[in-house]
Structure formats: C-alpha cells, structure tokens
Backbone as a printed PyTorch tensor [residue, N CA C, xyz], in Angstrom:
tensor([[[ 16.5360, -71.0990, -78.2870],
         [ 15.2940, -71.5810, -78.8630],
         [ 14.8830, -72.8630, -78.1590]],

        [[ 13.6620, -72.9040, -77.7390],
         [ 13.1430, -74.0570, -77.0180],
         [ 12.4460, -74.9870, -78.0010]],

        [[ 12.7100, -76.2730, -77.8710],
         [ 12.0680, -77.2450, -78.7370],
         [ 10.9370, -77.9340, -78.0070]],

        [[  9.7470, -77.7530, -78.5160],
         [  8.5710, -78.4720, -78.0590],
         [  8.3810, -78.5030, -76.5420]],

        [[  8.0190, -77.3920, -75.9270],
         [  7.6950, -77.4750, -74.5020],
         [  6.4680, -78.3560, -74.3180]],

        [[  6.3910, -79.0790, -73.2170],
         [  5.2500, -79.9840, -72.9970],
         [  3.9180, -79.2280, -72.9890]],

        [[  2.9940, -79.6730, -73.8120],
         [  1.6880, -79.0230, -73.9170],
         [  0.9430, -79.0910, -72.5900]],

        [[  1.1060, -80.2020, -71.8770],
         [  0.4370, -80.3410, -70.5820],
         [  0.9100, -79.2530, -69.6100]],

        [[  2.2110, -78.9680, -69.6160],
         [  2.7360, -77.9170, -68.7390],
         [  2.1940, -76.5540, -69.1480]],

        [[  2.1500, -76.2950, -70.4460],
         [  1.6150, -75.0210, -70.9200],
         [  0.1350, -74.8800, -70.5750]],

        [[ -0.6170, -75.9560, -70.7620],
         [ -2.0500, -75.9210, -70.4610],
         [ -2.2860, -75.7010, -68.9670]],

        [[ -1.4370, -76.2870, -68.1260],
         [ -1.5660, -76.0760, -66.6790],
         [ -1.3500, -74.6120, -66.3250]],

        [[ -0.4140, -73.9660, -66.9860],
         [ -0.1450, -72.5520, -66.7140],
         [ -1.2970, -71.6640, -67.1650]],

        [[ -1.9540, -72.0540, -68.2640],
         [ -3.0330, -71.2360, -68.8140],
         [ -4.3950, -71.5890, -68.2250]],

        [[ -4.5280, -72.7750, -67.6580],
         [ -5.8070, -73.1810, -67.0940],
         [ -6.5050, -74.2390, -67.9130]],

        [[ -6.4290, -74.1180, -69.2280],
         [ -7.0130, -75.1220, -70.1220],
         [ -6.3620, -74.9650, -71.5000]],

        [[ -6.5570, -75.9580, -72.3380],
         [ -5.9850, -75.8840, -73.6810],
         [ -6.6470, -74.7720, -74.4940]],

        [[ -7.9280, -74.5670, -74.2780],
         [ -8.6440, -73.4970, -74.9820],
         [ -8.0570, -72.1380, -74.6210]],

        [[ -7.8540, -71.8830, -73.3450],
         [ -7.2710, -70.6210, -72.9160],
         [ -5.8380, -70.4880, -73.4070]],

        [[ -5.1260, -71.6090, -73.4510],
         [ -3.7490, -71.5950, -73.9250],
         [ -3.6900, -71.1470, -75.3860]],

        [[ -4.5350, -71.7080, -76.2210],
         [ -4.5570, -71.3390, -77.6380],
         [ -4.8940, -69.8680, -77.8050]],

        [[ -5.8810, -69.3920, -77.0710],
         [ -6.2460, -67.9770, -77.1530],
         [ -5.1170, -67.0700, -76.6780]],

        [[ -4.4660, -67.4500, -75.6020],
         [ -3.3670, -66.6550, -75.0650],
         [ -2.2030, -66.6020, -76.0400]],

        [[ -1.8420, -67.7370, -76.6180],
         [ -0.7390, -67.7740, -77.5770],
         [ -1.0700, -66.9250, -78.7960]],

        [[ -2.2740, -67.0530, -79.3170],
         [ -2.6680, -66.2800, -80.4990],
         [ -2.6590, -64.7820, -80.2210]],

        [[ -3.2080, -64.3910, -79.0790],
         [ -3.2590, -62.9680, -78.7280],
         [ -1.8570, -62.3960, -78.5600]],

        [[ -0.9910, -63.1250, -77.8520],
         [  0.3690, -62.6400, -77.6220],
         [  1.1680, -62.6060, -78.9250]],

        [[  0.9840, -63.6010, -79.7810],
         [  1.6920, -63.6300, -81.0660],
         [  1.2880, -62.4300, -81.9250]],

        [[ -0.0020, -62.0890, -81.9210],
         [ -0.4530, -60.9130, -82.6670],
         [  0.1800, -59.6420, -82.1160]],

        [[  0.2710, -59.5460, -80.7810],
         [  0.9000, -58.3710, -80.1680],
         [  2.3690, -58.2630, -80.5580]],

        [[  3.0670, -59.3740, -80.5330],
         [  4.4860, -59.3970, -80.9090],
         [  4.6460, -58.9790, -82.3660]],

        [[  3.8140, -59.5300, -83.2420],
         [  3.8850, -59.2190, -84.6660],
         [  3.6000, -57.7450, -84.9360]],

        [[  2.5830, -57.2190, -84.2850],
         [  2.2200, -55.8130, -84.4650],
         [  3.3290, -54.8960, -83.9690]],

        [[  3.8830, -55.1940, -82.8090],
         [  4.9570, -54.3710, -82.2500],
         [  6.1870, -54.3970, -83.1610]],

        [[  6.5040, -55.5570, -83.7170],
         [  7.6530, -55.6690, -84.6150],
         [  7.4210, -54.8640, -85.8940]],

        [[  6.1930, -54.8970, -86.4070],
         [  5.8710, -54.1580, -87.6170],
         [  5.9750, -52.6490, -87.3730]],

        [[  5.4880, -52.1890, -86.2240],
         [  5.5030, -50.7560, -85.9150],
         [  6.9290, -50.2500, -85.7380]],

        [[  7.7510, -51.0270, -85.0350],
         [  9.1270, -50.5910, -84.7700],
         [ 10.0870, -50.9130, -85.9090]],

        [[  9.6440, -51.7290, -86.8690],
         [ 10.5160, -52.1060, -87.9710],
         [ 11.4900, -53.2060, -87.6180]],

        [[ 11.2540, -53.8480, -86.4940],
         [ 12.1380, -54.9290, -86.0280],
         [ 11.9240, -56.1770, -86.8880]],

        [[ 13.0110, -56.8420, -87.2130],
         [ 12.9330, -58.0960, -87.9490],
         [ 13.0480, -59.2310, -86.9440]],

        [[ 12.0370, -60.0780, -86.9020],
         [ 12.0040, -61.1740, -85.9380],
         [ 12.7890, -62.3660, -86.4730]],

        [[ 13.6440, -62.9250, -85.6350],
         [ 14.4150, -64.1030, -86.0280],
         [ 13.6040, -65.3820, -85.8500]],

        [[ 12.6140, -65.3360, -84.9630],
         [ 11.7330, -66.4750, -84.7370],
         [ 10.3100, -66.0590, -85.0510]],

        [[  9.4620, -67.0460, -85.2530],
         [  8.0560, -66.7640, -85.5210],
         [  7.3900, -66.2380, -84.2490]],

        [[  6.4300, -65.3290, -84.3950],
         [  5.7480, -64.7710, -83.2260],
         [  5.1010, -65.8370, -82.3420]],

        [[  4.5750, -66.9010, -82.9330],
         [  3.9540, -67.9620, -82.1360],
         [  5.0000, -68.6440, -81.2650]],

        [[  6.1820, -68.8980, -81.8160],
         [  7.2520, -69.5200, -81.0350],
         [  7.6800, -68.6190, -79.8800]],

        [[  7.7760, -67.3340, -80.1490],
         [  8.1380, -66.3900, -79.0920],
         [  7.0730, -66.3570, -77.9980]],

        [[  5.8100, -66.3820, -78.3910],
         [  4.7210, -66.3710, -77.4180],
         [  4.7480, -67.6240, -76.5550]],

        [[  4.9770, -68.7710, -77.1590],
         [  5.0500, -70.0230, -76.3990],
         [  6.2040, -69.9840, -75.4050]],

        [[  7.3540, -69.4950, -75.8410],
         [  8.5130, -69.3970, -74.9410],
         [  8.2190, -68.4740, -73.7720]],

        [[  7.5530, -67.3430, -74.0320],
         [  7.2270, -66.4030, -72.9540],
         [  6.2790, -67.0330, -71.9420]],

        [[  5.3050, -67.7630, -72.4110],
         [  4.3570, -68.4050, -71.5050],
         [  5.0430, -69.4910, -70.7010]],

        [[  5.8480, -70.3050, -71.3540],
         [  6.5090, -71.4280, -70.6790],
         [  7.5170, -70.9360, -69.6400]],

        [[  8.2320, -69.8490, -69.9590],
         [  9.2360, -69.3420, -69.0310],
         [  8.6430, -68.5030, -67.8960]],

        [[  7.3710, -68.1520, -68.0100],
         [  6.7130, -67.4010, -66.9420],
         [  6.7630, -65.9050, -67.1240]],

        [[  7.2060, -65.4140, -68.2850],
         [  7.2410, -63.9790, -68.5310],
         [  5.8400, -63.4010, -68.6720]],

        [[  4.8910, -64.2260, -69.0770],
         [  3.4970, -63.8250, -69.2140],
         [  2.7260, -64.3450, -68.0190]],

        [[  2.0800, -63.4620, -67.3130],
         [  1.2670, -63.8560, -66.1590],
         [ -0.1880, -64.0050, -66.5930]],

        [[ -0.7860, -65.1370, -66.2930],
         [ -2.1630, -65.3930, -66.6560],
         [ -3.0530, -64.9720, -65.4880]],

        [[ -3.9920, -64.0640, -65.7780],
         [ -4.8990, -63.5600, -64.7430],
         [ -6.3190, -63.8510, -65.1840]],

        [[ -7.0630, -64.5650, -64.3470],
         [ -8.4670, -64.8300, -64.6500],
         [ -9.2990, -63.5880, -64.3290]],

        [[-10.2370, -63.2360, -65.2100],
         [-11.0570, -62.0520, -64.9470],
         [-12.0710, -62.3120, -63.8440]]])
C-alpha cells in the first residue's frame, strides 16, 4: 500500500490536475464494477487502487 504519492507527480503523468481527477474517477469506477461482477472483495478502496496504478505506470495516458 502506497501512502500519499505526490500529487505533482501524478498530475505530471496525467497532464493536468483536472485530467488526473477524471482518470482516477473513471478507473475507480471500472475497478468497482469489475469487482462487483466477479464477486471479488476488494481489500483497498477503488480510488486507492486507481491512484497506485497511475503512479506505478500501469495505466497509460493517451491524449485523443
């Protein structure tokens, strides 16, 4: 579990704080929906998981 990744680093990866918030929210919803469908019990909150994925580089940000 990662404690408080730097917001500036996350915003740099996403392009802006606005895009970062949207990306985290969208990914958290996807994680929550997938867990509900499969019946998986999440040990961490979906938002925390989304932040960790973005910070570690598992999520690639592509501008349209």
